[in-house]
C-alpha positions as CSV (number, residue, x, y, z in Angstrom):
1,M,4.9,-8.8,-34.4
2,S,3.4,-9.1,-37.9
3,A,0.0,-7.9,-39.0
4,G,-2.6,-10.4,-38.0
5,E,-0.8,-11.7,-35.0
6,K,-2.5,-11.2,-31.7
7,S,-0.6,-9.4,-29.0
8,P,0.3,-11.4,-26.0
9,K,-2.1,-11.2,-23.1
10,R,-1.0,-8.9,-20.4
11,R,-1.3,-10.8,-17.1
12,I,-2.3,-8.6,-14.2
13,S,-2.2,-9.2,-10.5
14,A,-4.2,-7.1,-8.1
15,M,-2.5,-6.6,-4.8
16,V,-4.8,-5.8,-1.9
17,R,-3.3,-5.1,1.5
18,V,-5.9,-5.4,4.3
19,K,-6.3,-4.7,8.0
20,N,-9.7,-4.6,9.6
21,E,-11.5,-4.0,6.3
22,E,-14.7,-6.0,6.8
23,E,-17.0,-3.2,5.7
24,F,-16.2,-3.0,2.0
25,L,-13.7,-5.8,1.4
26,Y,-16.1,-8.3,-0.1
27,A,-17.6,-5.8,-2.6
28,A,-14.1,-4.4,-3.4
29,V,-12.7,-7.8,-4.4
30,K,-15.8,-9.0,-6.2
31,S,-15.8,-5.8,-8.3
32,I,-12.4,-6.7,-9.8
33,V,-12.3,-10.5,-9.8
34,D,-13.2,-10.8,-13.5
35,C,-10.8,-7.9,-14.5
36,V,-7.5,-9.4,-13.4
37,D,-5.7,-12.7,-13.6
38,E,-5.1,-13.0,-9.9
39,I,-5.9,-11.2,-6.7
40,V,-3.3,-11.4,-3.9
41,L,-4.9,-10.5,-0.6
42,I,-2.5,-9.9,2.3
43,D,-3.9,-9.6,5.8
44,N,-2.0,-7.6,8.3
45,L,-3.1,-8.6,11.7
46,S,-6.8,-8.0,11.3
47,T,-9.0,-8.3,14.5
48,D,-12.4,-8.0,12.9
49,R,-14.2,-10.4,10.4
50,T,-11.6,-9.7,7.7
51,P,-9.9,-13.1,7.8
52,S,-13.2,-15.0,7.4
53,I,-14.2,-12.7,4.5
54,L,-10.9,-13.5,2.9
55,E,-11.5,-17.2,3.3
56,T,-15.0,-16.8,1.8
57,L,-13.6,-15.0,-1.2
58,R,-10.9,-17.6,-1.8
59,N,-13.4,-20.4,-1.6
60,E,-15.6,-18.7,-4.1
61,H,-12.7,-18.0,-6.5
62,P,-9.9,-20.5,-5.8
63,E,-8.5,-20.1,-9.3
64,R,-8.0,-16.4,-8.9
65,I,-7.6,-15.5,-5.3
66,R,-4.4,-16.1,-3.2
67,L,-4.1,-15.3,0.4
68,G,-1.2,-14.3,2.5
69,R,-0.6,-13.1,6.1
70,Y,1.9,-10.4,7.1
71,P,2.6,-11.0,10.8
72,H,4.3,-7.6,11.6
73,D,2.7,-4.5,13.0
74,V,3.3,-2.0,10.2
75,R,4.0,1.6,11.4
76,K,1.8,4.4,10.1
77,V,3.4,7.1,7.9
78,G,5.0,9.9,9.9
79,K,7.7,10.6,12.4
80,E,7.6,7.2,14.0
81,T,8.2,5.6,10.6
82,W,11.0,8.0,9.8
83,D,12.7,7.4,13.1
84,L,12.5,3.6,12.6
85,S,13.8,3.9,9.0
86,L,16.9,5.7,10.3
87,Q,17.5,2.9,12.9
88,D,16.7,-0.2,10.8
89,E,15.8,0.2,7.1
90,A,15.2,-3.5,6.9
91,S,12.6,-3.5,9.7
92,P,9.4,-5.5,8.7
93,Q,7.4,-2.8,10.4
94,L,8.3,-0.3,7.6
95,S,5.5,0.1,5.0
96,A,8.1,0.0,2.1
97,N,9.2,-3.5,3.3
98,Y,5.6,-4.6,3.7
99,Y,4.8,-3.4,0.1
100,N,7.8,-5.2,-1.3
101,W,6.9,-8.4,0.6
102,C,3.4,-8.2,-0.9
103,L,4.7,-7.6,-4.4
104,D,6.9,-10.7,-4.1
105,R,3.7,-12.8,-3.7
106,C,2.2,-11.6,-7.1
107,S,3.0,-13.8,-10.0
108,C,2.0,-11.6,-12.9
109,P,4.3,-9.1,-14.7
110,Y,1.9,-6.3,-14.1
111,V,0.6,-5.4,-10.6
112,M,-2.3,-3.2,-9.8
113,K,-2.5,-1.9,-6.2
114,W,-6.2,-2.0,-5.1
115,D,-7.6,-0.8,-1.8
116,A,-10.1,-2.8,0.2
117,D,-12.5,0.1,0.3
118,M,-12.5,0.8,-3.5
119,V,-15.3,-0.7,-5.5
120,A,-15.0,-0.7,-9.3
121,L,-18.0,0.4,-11.3
122,E,-19.0,-1.2,-14.6
123,E,-17.2,1.5,-16.5
124,F,-13.9,0.2,-15.1
């Protein structure tokens, strides 16, 4: 790149995995929507108001927000996960496979994992 040329824009996806995150989800997503090129929100079997909040966010920012649904009950980290990984490393219930599935839905070369209970401050 020669002097005076602008560097190419770094395109960033924010990947947000959610399950029953109604309390902070809206604020968390709104706090980063102008900081990234896309936000990929993946719902994992929520039973609260999370799905309707996701729809609201997508309707407010259709150019930036993409929704997905992961239909498998993901095991919590610990012995149960370890035992399952020894039996079936391809199980959709393993968090590593869930993460990879979510990553596949991101279209930008850089991916930032964001939690649904994190709210970025202006300094971000």
